[in-house]
N, C-alpha and C positions, 0 to 999 in steps of 0.2 A: 581797326585801331589806327589812330592818327599820330603822326610825328609832331611833337610839341614845337619843334624848331621851324619846320616847313609847312605844317598843316596837311601834308600829303599822307596817304595811307602807308603804313609800315608793311613791307612785304618780307616774309620770312618763311621758314619751313612749315608753319602752321596755316599759311594762307591757303584757303580752299581754291582748287584749280578753277572752278566755275566762277569765282568772284572776278577773275581776270578774263578767263576764256569765254565766259557767257556773253558779255558785251562784244567781245571780238567776233564771236560766232555770228551774232546778229549783224554786226557791222559788215563782215565779209559776205554774209547772205544777202544783205541789201545791195552790196556792190555787185554781186553776181546777178541779182535781179536787174540791175541797171544794164549790164552787158546783154543779158538774155532778152530784155525788152527791146533794146536796140536791135538785136538780131531778129526778133519776132516782127517788129514793126517794119524793118527793112525788107524782111522776106516777103511780106505782102506788097511791098512797093516794087522791089526788083531783086531777083536772085543773084544777078551779077553784082549788085551793090553789096550783098551779103559777103560774097567772096572777096570783093575789093576791100571792104572794111576789115574783114578777117586778116587779110594779108598786111594791111597797114597797121593794125593793132599788134601783130606779131613783131613788126619792125620797131614800133614805139615801145613795146614792152622791153626790148633790149636796151633802149635808152633810159627807161625808168629804172632798170637794174643798175645802170651806171650811176644814176643819182643816188642809189642806195649804198654806194661806197661809203658816203659820210653818214647817211641815215642809219645804216646798220651799225657803224662804229659808234654813233651817238647812243643807240640803244644799249650797246655793251658798256661803254664808258659811263654813261649816266647811271645805269643800274648798279655797276660796281662802286662808283663813287658814293652813291646814296647808301648802298649797303655798308660801306666803310665809314660812313658818317662824315664825309668831307664836303659839307654843304657850302663852304665859303668859295669854292671854285666853280660852282654850277653856272653862274651867269656868263662866265668866260666860255664855257663849253657850249651853252645855248647859242650865244652870239656867233661864235666861230662856225658852228654847224650850219646855222641859218644863212649867214652871209656867204660862206663858201658854196653852199648848194645853189644859192641864187645866181651867183656869178657863173658857176659851172653849168647850171641849167640853161642860162642864156646862150652860152657858147655852144653847147650841144644842140640846142634848138636850131640855131643858125646853120650848123653843119648838116642837120637832118633835112631841113627845108631845101638847102642848096644842093644836097647830094642825093635827093630822092630818086632821080632818074637812074643813077647807077645802081641803087638798091633794087629798083624795080627789075632791072635787067638781070641782076644776080639771082633773083628769086623766080625767074621765068614766069612772071605774071602775064596772063593772057591779055591780048589787045582789048578785049571786051571789058576787062576789069580795071585796066590801067588808069583811065581818066579819073574814075571815082576814087581809086586808091591814092592818087597824087593830090586830088582836092582835099581829101581827109587828112593827109599828112601835112599839107600846107597850113591848115587851120588848127587841128589838134596838136600836131607836132610843133607848130610855132608857139603854142601855149603850154608846152610841157614843163617849162620852168615853174609854173604854178604848182604842178604835182611834185616837183623837186623840193620846193619849200614846204609844202604840206606834209610830205613824208617825214621830214625832220621834226616838224611840230607834233605830229602824231606820236612819234617815238618818245619825244620828251614828255608828253602828257601821260602816255601809258606807263612809262617808267616811274613817274611820280604818283602813281596810284589812281589815275583817272582813265581807265579803259573804256568807260561808257561814252566819252566824248565823241569818239569816232563813230559810234553807233548812232548818236543823235544827229551828227553831221550827215551821215549816210542817208538818214530819213529825208533830210532837207534836199540833198542833191538828187536823190531818187525822184522826188516830186518835180524838181526843176528840169531834170533830164527828160522825164516822161512827158511833161507838159510841153517842153521845147520840141521834142520829136513830133508830138501830135500837131502842134501849131504849123510846123514846116511841111510835114508829110501829108496830113489829112485835114488840118484845121484852117483857120482864117488866113494863114500865110501860105497856103498851098499854091496860090496863084503865082507866087514868086518862082515856083518850079526849081527850088534849090536842092531838093533831094538830099544826097549825102552831105552837101555843104551845110544844110540846115541842121542835120543830126550833129555834125561837128561843132557848129556854133553852140548848140545846147550843151554839148559835153564840156566845152571850154568855159562856158558860163557857170556850170555846176562846179567845176574845179576852182574857179575864182572865189565862189561863195564859200567853198570848203576851207580854203586858206584863210580867208577873212574871219570866218567863225572860229577857227582854231586859235588865231592870234587874240581874238577878243576874249576867249575863255582863258588863255594863258595869262593875260594881264588881269582879268577880273578875279581870278582865283589866286593871284599873286604868287604863281608858281616861280616866277623869276622875271628877269628883264633882258631885253636884247638891245644893245647899244654899242656903237663903235668904240666907245671909251673903255669897254671891258677887254678889247683886244689891242689896246695901246699901252705898252709896246706889244707888237704882234707876237702871239704865242706860237712861234714856229715849231718848237719842240712838241707842243700838244697836237698841232695839226699833223705833224709827221707821225706821231703815235697813232692818231685816228686813221690816217691814210694807211698806215702799216696794218691796222686791224681791218679797215674797210675794204681794201683791195682784195685780199684773199677771201674775206667773208662774203662780199658781194660778187667776187670773182667766180665762185662756184655757180651762183645764179646766172652770172653773165655768160659763162661758157655753156650753161644749160640752154639759155635763150638762143645763143649762136647755133647750138646743136639742133634746137627746134626749128630754126630758120633753114638749116640744111635739110631737115626732114620735110619741111614745107616745100622746098624747091623740088624734092622728089615727088611729092603729092601733086604739085602744079603740073608735072609732066603727064599725069594720069587723066587730065581733063577736068572740066568745071564741076561735074557731078561729084568727083572725089574731093575736090576742094571744099565744096559746100557741105558734103557729108562730114568732113573733118571739123568745119566751123560749127555745125549744128551739134555734133557729138561733144565737142569741147564745152559748149554751153551746158549740156546735161551733165558732163563729167565734173564740172565745177561744183555741183551740188554734193557729189561724193567726197570732194576734197575739203569742203569748208570746215567740217568738224575737226579733222586731224590737223588742218592748217592752223585754226584758231587755238587749239590745245598746244600745238608746238610753239606758237608765238608766246602764249602765256607761260609755258614752261621755260622758255628762254629768259623771260623777264625774272621769273622766280629764281632760276639757276644763277643768273647774274648777281642778284642780291645775295644769295647764299654764298657764292664763291667770293664776292667782295667782303663778306663778313667772316670768311675763313671757315665756312661750314661745308667742306667738300663732301663728307660722308652723307650729309643730309641731301645735298644736291644729287649725288649718285643714286640714292634710293628714290628720290622724287621723280626722276626721269623714267625709271622702270614702272613706277606706279602709274604714271601718265599713259605709258604704252599699253598696259593691261586694259585700260579703259578705251583708248582710242582705236586700237587695231581692229577688234571685232566689230565695232560700230562702223568703221570706215569700210571694211569689206562687206558688211551687211548692206550698207547704203549703195555700194557699187553693184551688188547683186540685184537689188531691187531696181536700180537704174537700168540694168540690162533687160530684166524681165519686162519692164514697162516701155522700153525704147520703141517697139513698133507702134505704140500709141502716142508717146510723147513726141516722137519725131514728126508725126502728122500735124503737130501744132505749127511746125515751121514750113513744111512742104508736103505736097501731094505726089511728088516725084518718087515712084516706086523703087527706082534704082538707087536713089539716095538713101531711102529707108532700108533697103537690103544691105547696102554697104555699112550703114550706121549700126545695124543689129550686130554685125560681126565685130565692129570697132568696140562697141559697148561690152561685148563678151571678153575681149582681150583686156579691157580696162579694169576688170576685177583684179587681175594679176598686177596691173600697173599700180593700182591704189594700195595693194598690200605692201609692195616695195616702197612706194612713195611715202606711206605713213611711217615706215621705219626711218627713211631718209630725213623727213622733216623733223621728226622728234629728236633724233640723235645729232644731226648736223646743227640744228638750232641750239642745242645744249652745248655742243662742243664750241661753237662760236661764243656763246655766253661765258664759257669758262676760260676763254682766251686762246683756245686751240683752233685757230682759224685757218691754218695752212693745210693740215691733213685733209679736211673735207674737199678742199680745192684740188689737191693732187689726185685723190681717189675719184672725184667727180670727173676730171678730165680723162683719166684712163678708161673709166667705165662708159662714159657717154660716147666718146669717140671710138674707143676700142671695141665696145660691145653694141651700144645702141645704134650708132650710125651704120656700122658694118652689117650687123644682123638685120637691121631695118632695110638696108639696100638689098641685101642678099635675098630676103624673103619677099619684100614688097615689089622690087623691080626685077631682079635676076630670076627669081622663082615664079614671078607672075602672080603672086597672091593679091597684090594691089594694096590699097590704103590700110587694110587690116594688118598686112605684113609689116608695114612701117610701124604700127603700134606694137607689134610683137617685139620689135627691136627695143622699143622704149621699155616694155615690160621686163626684158632680159636685163637691161641696164639698171632699172630701179630696184629689182629684187636682189641682184648680186651686190650692188653698191650698198643697199640697206643693211645686209648682213655684215658687210665689212665695217661700216661705221659703228654698228652696234657692238661688234667685237672690240673695237678701239675704245669705246666708252666703258665696256665691261672691264677691260684691262687697266683702266684708270690712267691712261697715257696723257690725259689732259691735266692732271693734278700738278699744281705749281706754276701754271702758265697765266695766272690772273694778271691783269694790267695794273691793279692797284691793291694795296694792302690796307687792312682795317686800321683806322686811326686810333692810336692809343691815347686815352685821356690821362 
């Protein structure tokens, strides 16, 4: 059903989950394919390059989460404002979100490029991997502002009922990325001997195309407009409200990424085989995550619309309905992933030690995915309902109090190795998942919406 005022799809309690989650699933799957193809193509070029890019991506993921301070707030605010029927304020929100992330992105990109040496030292990156890691950060990190702007546009389009756009864009950037990798690593431009630099150029080009495509769709479908005149006079109160939502909302992910960087520094002490096993396994693990992740994002959008419309009971029931579908599928995918891992890991490497380490990592991941599915479902819904501080507090306590300490204790002190690090993550995810589920069940989030339904 379409809204007669905006032309966008109406999202309410009757919206089928797959209408929104389906395109997101395909979009995330395509994005995962990009990362896996990068890893696969690099693994046949140089295993040191794989570890270098894996380390660099972990660093840059932290910065992407910082961009999501406003992107996440945009998702919550846009969904609730649309649910409340307050369409006249949308262009102001769109412009503020886009301009802020553009400026913020440029500043953070500069900090990343100039501070990369200190980051490399903090992560204990080996001398063999360091040159490629720094090259990748210079190019891809310098262009991260493109991702900052695209994240905002994607949230705007999704909340307006256009979840398929990201899927179509992912198809295009997949093609660009794969073609670019081939050209620089194995094709006509191989003679340039750019290696990791060529892969980085392909990645930045794909992200630029993604941003341009999202803006073209935004204007062609007349979703809204972005212009400085919409933020004159500057809406400081609205920006403060969005930052107030965004910092705790993205903060949980931010501290999770910091926590993952700490775990990565533990793994880097164990040698290059452990580092590469982690990178290869994360590529496989991403397939187990994609269904629960897309369902959680779709539920967040639906929950935001329902809470904005004052339908808290419908939102409460909808989240548990999602969990009944996603949890068994996610655990099943993780189990299949583990069973097939001795074969799938051979796509990346013939190193038997890496394959052995990977097998145990994938076994532990079954428990990680169980807890992660709970977390993604309930944390996304709590954020959509305006309860964005509680997940941050619980996340910090569990990640650092359980995940890091148990991971260090088992992985390094007890000598289990990289699988022990993943055991710490499993402990964190499962316990944190049950805590946030209990919070949702007790309806502690009711009454925390950022906007009320407009009364005609």
